[in-house]
Structure formats: structure tokens, C-alpha cells
N, C-alpha and C positions, 0 to 999 in steps of 0.2 A: 228627935227621931223616935219612932215607936219601937221600944225594946223587943216587942213580940216579933216584929219583922226581922230585926237583927238576929234574934234567937232562931227564927225559922230558917234563915240562910245558913247560920253556923251549924245548925243541927241537921242539915239536909244530907251531909255526907253519909252514905250508907254504912252501917256497922260492919259489913263484910268487906270493906275496902282494905286492901293490904297496906300495912304501914309504909312500905316502899313507894306506893303510889302517891301517898300524901307527901312523903319526903322528896319525891321527884320534883315537886313544884316549889318546895321551900328553898330559900337562899336569896342571894342578891343577884339580880339580872340587869344586863345592859341592853338597851333598845338598839337593835341593828336595822330594823325597817318598820315602817308604819304605812298602812294603806287605809284611806278614809274615803268613803263614797266613790270607790273606783279609781282614786288618784293616789299616787305615792306622795307622802309628805316630804317636805324639803329636809335636807341633811341637817339644817339648823335645829329642827325639832328633835332629831335623834341625839344630838350632842348633849352630853351630861344628863341624859334621861336614865333613871334607875327604878327598878321594882324590887322590893324586899317582901318576901312572904315567910311568915313564921306563925305556927299555931293557928292557922285559918284566919290570920290577920294580914293585911297587906298595907304597904305604904308605897306610893308611886310619885316620883318627881319627874315632871315633864316641864321643860322650860323653867319658869320661876314658881310654878305651882306644885304644892305637895298635897296629895289626897290620900286619906287613910280610910280603911273599911274592913269588912269581913267578907270571906268567900267560903263557898262550899263546892265540893266536886262530886261528880258521879261518873266514875270511869267505866261503869257497866253499860252506859249508853254508847251509841255509835253515831257520830263521833263523841268522844268523851265530853261530858257537860261540866261547865263551871258557871256559877252564878255569883254575882257580887252586889254589895250594897255599900255605897260610900257613906262614911260617918260625917264627912265634911267636904267642902268644895262645892262646885256648881251643881253636882249631881247628888248631893246629900239626900239620903232617904229614898232614893230611887233604885229599884231592883233592875239589874241588867243581866240578861241571859246570854250565855256564851258557850263556846266550845274551846277545847285545848288539846294539844298533843305535845309530848316531850320526846325528843329524839337525841339521846346523848346529852350534850351540853347546850342544846337549844330547845326553846319552848315557843310554840306558836299559839296565839289566842285570837279569837274573833268574837266580838260582842255586838249584840243588837242594841238599838236605842231602847230606853225604858218603855215598856208596854208593847214592844214589838216581839214577834216570835224568835225563838232561838235560831241562829244561823245554821245552815246545813253544810256549809263548805268554808274553807279558809280563804275566802275572797270577798270583795265588796263590789257593789254596783252603785252607780250614780243614783242619788235620791233615796237610798235605803237608810242612810245614817249609820250604817255598820262601820266598825273599825277593827282592823286586824293588826296585830303586832307580832314581830319576831324578836325574841329575846335570846341572849347568850349569857349563860351563868358565869359569874365571877368566881373563879377558883381561889381558894385561900392561899 
């Protein structure tokens, strides 16, 4: 993967972002729902799926696959923006634009497919390739 692309994503978080905004997405999260192309994913997909975010790095385990990468946020946009690039896995090297919101112990994310515009809402439609997740933080 091109290191300049990784640096571009990890450096995108604006300097004026409050530390608590970054801390709000950090932690280990359990997947509670997933919508892909306008359809809810089966409960089997949700079982044992985890997301860990720390220091702008993430690791996500869905099914038997683990994907790691780097993310950047811009909470000054509406809705708040999050961009990711996987270091490994089927989407390695591809930038995906997304949106996020954190409400208490839950986080919702929605991502476009690589090369597509950033989603505008936390919903998907058939044929868009978008995917939305609802996560619940695991408390220590």
C-alpha cells in the first residue's frame, strides 16, 4: 500500500478537534445491526463481530475475517465524517468515505464503496454498495 495514502487519511483529522471527540470513537465495540444495500444482514453476521479503535487505528472482526487499517475523522462536517483505508483484507489500499455519530454507548457508521461519494444519511439503498453499522461499546 502507498504510505502517502495512509498518511493522508491519518493526518486528515483537523487539529482543532477536541480530544473527547476522538476518544468517543475509541474502544472496543460490538456490532448490534448491519444494513447493506438496503437489506438487514442476518443475525449470524452480527454474532462475535467486534471493532476496536485506538490511536486512529482500527481492527474489525466480522465472521472469520479480521481487517486492520487507519481512520481519520472530521466532526466539523454535518453529518460528522470518517474516512478509512484498510491495510489488509479484501479492501486493502482502498479509501472509503463515511459518516458517523456517537450517542452515549452507541456509535453508528455508514460507508460508501471505494470511489463513491460520502453517504449523506445513516441508511442504505439497493445498488449503492453502502453499508451501515450500529455498534455498542463494551464497557470495562
